[in-house]
C-alpha positions, 0 to 999 in steps of 0.5 A: 168607149172602153176607158181601160184602153186609153192609157194614161191620162198623160202623154209621156214616153213611159212612167219610168222616170216617175221615180227617185234617182236612188232607185237606179243607183241602188239597182246599179250597185245591187247588179254589180254586187250580184245581189240584184236578182235575189228574190224579194218581197216589198209591202206597202203599208202605213204605220198610222192613220192621219190624226183624227181618222178612223180608217183609211181607204185604198184608192189608186190601185187600178192606176198603179196597174196602169203605171207598172204596164208602162214602166218602160226604158225607151231610147229617149229615157235611156239617153237622158240617164246616159246624158246626166251619168246617173247610172252606168252602161251595164245598168242601162243595158239591163234597164233596156230590157226592163219588164216587171215580170213578178207578182203583185197582190193587194187589198182590192181597190175601195176596201178599207185599211188600218195601221200595218195593213199590207195594202199592196205586196210586190214580188219579184226580183229585188232589181225590178221591184225596187224601181217601182217604189216612188211611182207606186207610193205617189199614186196610192198616197195621193188617191188614198188621201183624196178617197179617204176625205171623200168617204168621210164627206159622203158619210156626212152627206148621207143620201144627198149627192156630192159633186167633185169640182176641185180641178181648178184648186190643184195640178191639172193632172192631179185633178183627174186623179183626184176626181177618180179617188172622190168617185171611189169614196162615194161622190156621184159626179165631177166637174172635170171633163178630163176625168169623165173622158178618161174614167167614165165618171158622170160629169156636170156643170152649168154656169159661173158668176161670169156668166151673169155678169157678162149679161146686162141683167141678171134676167138676160143671163138666166133667160139665155141659160134657159133658152140653151140648156133648158128649164132643167138646168141650175141657176146660180142665184147669189151674184146679187140678191138672192130673194130677187134672183130665185123669184126671177129664176122661177119666173123664167124657168117655170116650176120646172126649173131643176135646181138653183146653186148657192155659193156664198153667205150662211148657207144654213139659213140662206138654204132655209129661206130659198126652200120656203120661197121655191115652195111658195113660188110652186117650185116644189121640185126644184132642187138646191145645190150649195157650194162654197169651200165645204168639208165634211164638217160643213156638210154635216152641219148642213144635215138639218138644212134643205139642201139636196147636193153639195159641191166641194172643191179645195178641201177635197182635193187637198184630202181635207187637211191630210194630203197624203196617206203617209204609206211607205214601201219596204223590203220585208223578205228576200232569199239568198238567190234568185231561185224561186225555191229559195227560202225568204227570210224576214227583213226589217228595219230596226230604228228609234222612234216610230219608224221601225217595221215588222218583217216577213211576207204577210197575209191579212184578214178582217175579223168580224163579230157575229153580225158581220161588223169588223172587230180587228185587222189581223196580220201574220206571217205564218200559216193562216188560221182556219177561222180566218181562211175566208176572211182574207183581204189580199187578192192577186193583181198581177201574176208573172207581170201580166195584170189580171185584175182590172175592174170597172170604177163603179165595182170599186165604188160600190165595194167601198160603200160595202166595206164602210157598212161593215165597220162599227158606227163609230167609223163615221163619226167626225170626232177625233179618235183612233182607228176604229178597230185595232191591228193584231199581229200573229 
């Protein structure tokens, strides 16, 4: 199945109302003033990384492309806007013909970013670009936050696989997006079938404590599961007494038992005891999976434990304390007319505090040292220096309104692993610190 043909994971007429009202009222006023068709450039960036994070992860780009394609004002949407009196009739007429016809450039999905990085650049008329602000930010802020948490967790886990199992801890549709972002960040599988169906992510799952409690005895429950799912299944062993459950699990499934799962207690201590017991029973190949409200710090603390895989839920889908990437969508350049040859003029918000921005249509490149390790994020608005020409980060995603850069999710996942590997080693430290490389403006 080509999952890219399935469309959005939500049955709605369009994505046009995944927006804030002021996008439409700005549109109406700009059209009336004759400025709505001015050629404009918007950029997505973040002014700072979440506290303690050393790098960010670009995630959600593929979903942004879907959203832009599905941004259509059909009869039902237009009727809603008319009934509420949100915009006037000339604006409704303009919206009825809306199709994004501009260009979008961005960091490839899975790439890392830093403060000021122009993660996405949207070019076209002011009118068609301004409408996309909210839906683009809602996707990138959510997915990038989840992917950053997932990246930290996968770094802490090393070669041990991670299972995404947070569907029950968030909104049902956010769960699908979170699973996708977690896969980008390095997770191996998901428990969420909707994510598996929509994005082709490998799915896993066997049983919960309810299955054990359903049966008259733990033995009956284990026997039923093994009879149904085979000796390679994973048995949950902490419903009653872990030691007795492990003994019984091996007795029923034999040394071919696939894995046991531990979901409570002192995981470090229990994992060591279970590993010793499994080995003594001859189940030397049986794996140990741990769950129980893990985050990157808990995963790191279990590095010395005989654990083979981790299941992570709540902390992952909430960004491990940082549920948003705090990205913004700002107008950085505009022309005096719709003429494609009209020169772009830099514009920027100037304000007190930390909410000012840098104007101008930007390029970005990552400077590396002689070993290929990143040493600076370089951002400029003029000509790209010759020595950085081959290190530019932005790629074309949409050209003339047509998506040109869809790619398999596995390619995105591999890109992130490669990008993280090119960062200084301190990037993977869980201790608090600033961005692992500085941002330089030319």
